[in-house]
N, C-alpha and C positions, 0 to 999 in steps of 0.2 A: 207235276203239271198235267192237267186234264186236256186230252186231245179234243179239239173242237172242229166240227165239220157241219155242213148242212147239205141237204139234198135239193136238187133242182131238176126240172123236166129236161130230158134229153131232147136235143134239137137236130135238125138235118146236118148242121155243121160239126157234129160230134163224132162223125164216122171214123176219123183218124184215132181219136182217143178210144173208141170202142174196139178198134183193131188192136191197140195196145193191151186192152183188157182181155181180149181173146187170147193173146199171147201169154198174159199172166195166168189165165185159167188153164191153158194147155201145159204150161211149165210149172205147175204147182209143186212138183217133186224135183228137188235140186239135181238128183242123179239122172233124171230123164230130160234134161234141158235140150231144147231144139231152137235153132236160130229163128228169128222173127220171120224172115222171108220164107223159110221152109213151111212154117205154120200157115201163114197168110196165103201162100200159093196153093195150099192143099184144098181141094173142093169141099172136104168135110168140115173145114173151118170157115172157108170163104162164104158159105151159104148163110152164115150168121151176120154177115156184113154187106153182102152185095146189094146195091141199090138202097142202102139206108137213107132215108127214112121213107119206106113205102107204106101204102095204106095197111093198117093193121099192126104196124110196128109201134111200140111204146117203150119208154125207158126212163130211168132216173140216173143222174150223175151226182156223185158225192164230191164236194169241193172243200178244201181246207179253208182256214181263216184268210188266206190270201187269194181265194177263189181259184186255186190250182186244182184241177181234177185229180182225185185220188182213188176213185172206184166207180163202177157202173154196173147196173143191172138192167136188162132189157128183155123184151120178148118179141117173138115174131111168129107168124103163122107160116109153117112150112108145108108144102103139099105132100101128099102120100107118094107122089112120083119122085120126090127129091127130099126124103125125110132127114131130119137131123139126128144126132145121137140119142136124144130124148123124145123122139116122136112117139106119140101114143094113139092119136086119132085126128081126123079132120076136125077142125074147130077147137082144138086144144093148143093154145100157144105154148111155145117152148122158151123157157127162161135161160138166159146166159148171164153169168155174173163174174166179175173180176175186181180184185182190190190190190192196189200196190202193196208189195210185201211189208213195207215199213208200217202200214196202216192196218195190217191184219191183227185180229184180237183186240181191237179198239172199238168194236160195235158198228163199224162201217158196213160190213157185210150184212149183219142182222137188220140194220136200218134200211138198207137198200132192198133186201128181201121182203121185209114187211111192207115197205112203201109200194113196191111193185105188185105185191099180192093185192093190196088195197086198190091200186090202179086197175088191175085186171078184173077184180070183182065189180068195181064201178062201171067198167066197160061191158059188163054182162057175162063175163066168162064164168063157167062153172068149175073149171079145173085149170091147173097150170102144171106143166111138166118140166123136168130137167134131167140131165144125165151127169153122173159123177163117177169118177174112177174109184175103184175099191182102194181103200187105204188113205184117201184124201180126207184130211181133218174136217173139211167142210161138210161131210156127211152128218156129223154131229149137229151142226147148225141147222141143216135142212130138216133133220128129224125133230129137233126141238121146235121148229116152226110149223110142224104138221105135215111135212112131206113123208110119204111112205114108199118103200120099194114096191114097184108093180111088175117089173121085169128085170131079171138078172141076165146080163149079157156077158160077153167075153171080157173079163177084167173091169167091167163097169156096170152100174145099175141105173135103171130108169126109175125116177121117183115122181110121184104125183101128189099134189095138194088139192083137196076139194075146197073150193072157195064159197060155196053155198049149198 
């Protein structure tokens, strides 16, 4: 059976689902599992959600055949004074992506990533950044979509894609 899904624009009411996707992204490694409340109460993760959908925020939600959300990718502009894990410069939005485990390796992440890059390009951005922990299988996806490591951090890498 072929897994079917579609993408839709993220809306202001998607904040709770985006929170679930931050938790999925943070808990990519089974042995490093952290409870949802611990992740969402942490300032380094809360910055990706606080005040969603503020000016400059944009995203996509993947939904299955029953319109149930299964993944999300979004970007936001974070200030130099409160940078995210993948901050590279003022004016470069940082991408966050999460997919429910059962939907991984079915093209959902790639579709979200490609769609969000197209959206950022159309909005006039020249680059998009993200951060990924070393060992995360998603690094292969990011590389295959044109992201390159620009900064090696402690256990994680910042990757950037040129959009134009």
